[in-house]
C-alpha angles and dihedrals in degrees: 000000000000116000114214115238100199133064124193106202118197122174125184114218090248087065087074119091122235086254103078092190091055091049091052092049095046093046092050091048091050093049091048090050094049092048090046089056088056099254122150100227126206114187122204107214114214117237122259111256136140114270127200113276091251092067130065113272110269090223091064092050091048092047092049092050094045095047093046091049092048092049092049095038092238122164112251132193109199114209092202086088093062103026117121112179090197087069092053108082094206095031092252112052116061121240121223095277093051091046088057092047091050092048091049091048094050092048090048093049090043126172122301119267120256 
């Protein structure tokens, strides 16, 4: 069988635990493991928006992802560049038009060449 060599990793901010330190540790471990297995990892960085008080602040999740990727020299695609909150009915989850814009943006930015 053919083993894929690339991983596109996309977390929503609700994938973070309420323990931001635990999230940072688990994310770093996961990235290290994927790289150790020889995968070329591209991480999709969630956009910066205000979350309900019951969830971890999106800025902490974004910062953790960006710093971890920078330290491990992982390719990132930051959705802040394409995010339009007006196209997210609840301000957080994209509607169909924004889903298409995100998909087009990710395809356009692509993964880095080998």
